[in-house]
C-alpha positions, -999 to 999 in steps of 0.1 A, spaced: 0 0 0 13 35 -9 0 61 15 -23 86 1 -15 111 29 2 139 8 -7 173 21 21 196 34 -3 215 56 -16 189 80 -4 178 114 9 144 124 -24 140 142 -43 145 110 -20 121 92 -26 95 120 -64 97 116 -62 96 78 -40 65 81 -64 48 104 -92 54 79 -71 40 51 -65 9 72 -102 4 75 -106 13 111 -142 22 118 -142 21 156 -119 35 183 -123 30 220 -108 57 242 -106 83 269 -93 118 261 -66 139 278 -44 168 271 -16 147 253 -40 134 226 -65 163 222 -50 170 188 -60 135 177 -95 139 191 -98 172 172 -91 154 140 -115 125 149 -143 151 154 -141 159 117 -139 123 105 -171 108 93 -158 73 89 -143 65 123 -167 63 153 -151 70 187 -166 53 218 -160 71 251 -156 45 278 -156 54 315 -123 37 323 -92 30 301 -90 -7 311 -125 -10 296 -114 6 264 -89 -22 258 -114 -49 268 -139 -34 244 -114 -33 216 -106 -69 223 -142 -79 222 -145 -60 189 -114 -77 174 -123 -112 185 -158 -110 170 -150 -91 138 -115 -106 130 -102 -71 126 -77 -51 146 -90 -33 177 -79 2 183 -75 21 216 -67 58 221 -57 70 256 -37 99 271 -5 100 291 3 90 327 -27 72 344 -45 72 311 -19 47 299 -13 28 332 -50 20 334 -47 1 302 -20 -23 313 -44 -51 325 -63 -50 293 -31 -51 272 -18 -81 292 -51 -98 287 -50 -93 249 -13 -105 249 -22 -137 268 -51 -145 244 -32 -134 212 -57 -107 202 -45 -81 176 -48 -46 190 -31 -12 184 -30 9 215 -23 46 208 -9 62 239 -3 99 243 29 110 261 44 142 275 62 164 250 95 149 239 115 180 251 104 174 287 109 137 289 139 138 312 124 163 337 100 160 366 68 168 347 31 161 351 20 127 339 55 117 328 61 79 331 83 53 314 56 38 292 79 15 273 95 -1 304 61 -8 319 43 -23 289 71 -41 271 68 -74 289 31 -77 281 27 -67 245 42 -78 211 61 -46 204 64 -9 214 69 19 189 77 54 200 73 83 176 103 105 175 110 138 158 115 133 121 98 99 121 72 90 95 40 85 115 23 68 85 50 42 84 49 36 121 11 32 122 11 8 92 40 -12 108 21 -14 141 -10 -29 124 12 -54 104 30 -64 136 -2 -69 156 -15 -93 129 17 -112 120 27 -146 133 12 -150 168 -12 -120 169 -12 -96 198 -13 -60 211 11 -34 199 16 -1 217 24 32 199 37 60 221 28 95 207 45 125 224 23 155 224 46 180 207 52 156 178 15 149 173 9 186 170 38 192 147 36 195 109 35 162 89 61 157 63 50 140 31 51 102 34 64 80 6 57 49 27 53 17 7 42 -15 24 69 -40 16 61 -61 46 65 -97 37 58 -122 65 81 -151 61 60 -182 56 72 -216 68 74 -240 39 55 -272 46 76 -302 38 54 -329 21 72 -357 40 60 -341 73 24 -343 61 30 -379 50 43 -387 85 13 -371 102 -11 -391 79 8 -424 85 6 -418 123 -31 -413 120 -35 -445 100 -15 -465 125 -34 -452 155 -64 -470 170 -76 -442 192 -67 -409 175 -80 -376 189 -80 -340 176 -73 -312 201 -83 -277 189 -69 -245 205 -73 -208 199 -48 -209 170 -76 -226 150 -100 -197 150 -94 -187 114 -96 -222 100 -129 -235 112 -142 -245 78 -111 -264 68 -109 -282 102 -146 -292 100 -140 -306 65 -109 -326 77 -125 -340 108 -157 -350 90 -137 -368 64 -115 -387 88 -143 -393 114 -119 -388 144 -133 -374 177 -125 -339 188 -118 -321 221 -109 -285 226 -92 -260 250 -112 -231 265 -100 -209 237 -108 -235 210 -145 -237 218 -167 -231 187 -140 -240 161 -158 -273 157 -196 -275 161 -204 -284 197 -235 -302 187 -216 -326 164 -215 -361 179 -177 -361 173 -172 -332 197 -166 -343 233 -161 -309 250 -134 -289 267 -104 -305 285 -86 -294 316 -93 -286 353 -128 -275 346 -134 -295 314 -159 -322 308 -153 -357 321 -157 -373 287 -132 -350 271 -106 -356 298 -113 -394 297 -108 -394 259 -75 -375 264 -63 -401 288 -73 -430 266 -62 -419 232 -30 -433 216 -24 -403 193 -32 -366 200 -32 -343 169 -30 -309 185 -38 -279 164 -31 -243 175 -28 -252 212 -5 -235 238 -7 -263 264 -14 -241 294 -15 -256 329 -53 -254 329 -54 -277 299 -28 -301 311 -41 -301 347 -5 -293 357 5 -329 351 43 -332 349 41 -364 329 15 -350 305 39 -349 275 56 -382 285 25 -402 285 9 -389 253 20 -393 217 14 -358 205 17 -343 170 16 -305 175 9 -280 148 13 -243 158 27 -211 145 53 -211 173 71 -238 192 56 -251 224 91 -258 238 79 -291 251 92 -326 247 67 -336 220 68 -366 197 64 -344 165 61 -306 162 54 -288 130 59 -250 131 32 -237 107 -1 -220 105 -28 -246 112 -47 -239 80 -19 -249 56 -14 -283 73 -51 -290 76 -57 -282 39 -28 -306 29 -41 -334 52 -76 -330 37 -62 -341 3 -54 -376 17 -79 -404 14 -82 -425 46 -96 -461 44 -96 -468 81 -126 -468 104 -124 -457 140 -159 -470 149 -147 -491 178 -131 -460 194 -162 -439 187 -184 -466 202 -162 -468 233 -165 -430 237 -203 -432 233 -204 -457 261 -184 -433 283 -208 -405 275 -238 -425 287 -220 -432 320 -213 -395 327 -246 -381 340 -245 -347 356 -257 -349 392 -289 -331 400 -286 -303 425 -300 -312 460 -303 -275 469 -337 -259 468 -320 -227 456 -315 -218 420 -283 -233 407 -261 -217 380 -260 -250 362 -298 -250 357 -299 -213 349 -272 -216 322 -287 -248 306 -320 -230 304 -305 -199 289 -286 -219 264 -317 -239 253 -339 -208 251 -314 -186 231 -300 -212 207 -324 -201 180 -306 -167 180 -271 -182 178 -259 -156 203 -224 -143 209 -217 -151 245 -191 -130 264 -182 -142 299 -162 -129 328 -141 -152 349 -152 -177 375 -176 -205 380 -201 -190 355 -173 -190 328 -166 -227 331 -202 -237 332 -210 -215 302 -182 -234 283 -198 -267 293 -235 -260 288 -237 -237 258 -234 -252 223 -211 -231 201 -213 -242 165 -193 -214 149 -161 -196 158 -161 -162 173 -193 -169 193 -177 -175 227 -155 -147 239 -138 -151 273 -106 -142 291 -85 -174 289 -48 -168 295 -50 -141 321 -84 -147 337 -94 -110 340 -124 -102 361 -142 -72 347 -135 -83 311 -171 -93 302 -191 -61 301 -167 -39 280 -158 -69 258 -196 -74 252 -199 -38 242 -171 -42 216 -187 -74 204 -220 -56 198 -202 -28 179 -186 -54 157 -218 -74 151 -248 -53 160 -271 -77 142 -263 -105 168 -278 -111 202 -250 -104 227 -251 -121 261 -227 -111 288 -227 -138 314 -210 -126 345 -206 -130 383 -215 -105 410 -177 -101 417 -167 -96 380 -195 -73 372 -185 -48 398 -150 -45 384 -162 -25 354 -199 -17 359 -193 19 352 -195 9 315 -232 8 319 -230 45 312 -213 38 278 -240 12 270 -267 38 278 -250 66 258 -246 45 227 -278 24 232 -258 -8 231 -284 -36 235 -264 -63 253 -281 -85 278 -261 -88 311 -269 -119 332 -254 -116 367 -250 -150 385 -254 -134 419 -243 -158 447 -229 -133 471 -194 -148 469 -163 -149 449 -175 -184 440 -144 -199 423 -121 -186 451 -145 -199 478 -145 -233 462 -107 -235 461 -104 -223 497 -129 -250 508 -110 -277 489 -75 -267 497 -77 -248 530 -108 -262 546 -123 -228 553 -130 -197 532 -121 -161 542 -128 -127 527 -148 -139 498 -184 -133 510 -196 -102 492 -221 -76 505 -235 -66 472 -254 -35 462 -289 -37 447 -280 -43 410 -315 -35 399 -313 -1 415 -279 4 399 -293 -3 365 -322 21 372 -297 48 381 -282 44 346 -317 45 331 -315 9 321 -340 -20 324 -333 -46 351 -351 -77 363 -344 -97 395 -349 -135 392 -353 -158 422 -369 -189 407 -366 -210 376 -402 -201 367 -392 -164 364 -362 -170 341 -377 -176 307 -403 -147 310 -374 -124 320 -353 -136 291 -381 -130 267 -386 -95 280 -349 -88 279 -344 -100 243 -374 -80 231 -361 -48 247 -341 -26 224 -314 -16 249 -292 -29 276 -309 -51 302 -296 -65 334 -309 -98 347 -299 -102 384 -302 -140 390 -300 -150 426 -283 -184 428 -271 -208 454 -241 -194 473 -224 -227 479 -228 -245 445 -195 -261 433 -185 -271 398 
């Protein structure tokens, strides 16, 4: 791409906004301050890019991540210097952990004063460097068009992730020099060796109990993966981040593995004699922290970067290239005995009924899943028991329908991420399933929802506890401390923001409330009072 930014009489801020438009950016999530007011001045005159004023900078990054993960585009954040930047760090770390492409534009104090004790001066690069892909700092004489283009390319190359661009105030306000930037960025592609594909196929043919494991690195290759698995008729499991890549309702899909995975998925993982892993990072939650996980399993791992594990065979490649090559092979072997064995396991694993007379999150989430499946909703969760139960009880038959904080486990992610999801796909029903603890981390974004009439449906699983922490404390330490929560009245909070809210105390009230919420053209909060001591 040759930049069309040519005028001699514009500022670097103007060139920045023009470049964002050329890159197809239609939404920016931010919070203004003195260091970036020149950029905001240019945005005010731009009819293509919509700016969404959040109420906290952390929420801006989460919203951009929700937007990016649903749309497949790059999320963009604009914040000011000092605390404006430091408030974004949790969001940036979350996007880094989950490999989400973002470009975070951060204002900074004027370059001339950087070495002095000046208001809002902070070493941005040193703080953020460990939790993002790369940091670019605009210096005097730099081509801002080139830097912004390079930032977007970096965010989307190899393992995707957040990139931070530091923008000193005096340089933003300075005149722009004509750019002759030409995009010569060529990402090195790893050549697939045909013999490697042959070896993978031969291993699959020799196996009696092969199993596919899908991770977050598969998100862009769902169609190719479904074609391959349907052709080979091999069962499938997934990590938390791989949910939705393969249709959950397909009989070959067994569920999520790991500490909070389904019993049948973990059973299949233990019983298989060959694991074909696609786009998986092998986190401790997936491996259940087993030291012998890689010793006891024959694993073929395909990923864009090395796992640095002692794995039987590892192929460094994008998943799509390998899957497409494998799909060209004809397999004449049946795995019916293995599939029948798994079907028998399925029939043995019956979820226990709750003995409590109180409303359980399991029943609530199963009911919501069944009632809303016609809408094929995008479901955004926070972190905790509700997150794991949503992963188990909802059927996600397409990618980019289940948005959650996987690698970092950030409470407060859900509400702003759901806002971003709605901005990306306003035609979809967006459900934000959250806990009473997580919801209170970023509930100020209800104001953003009200201002922009963002019609997400927020379902609070209100048990008066930090449920996951309480469960761990009971299991490991015999008693629980400091996790019982004295909550505010969430219905009154919603009303204070001029939003609809409904409190639900029984299963009979749930479906009428859901129907009312879905039919309402605006944000709705469902405050669901559930059993305080339910474990998962």
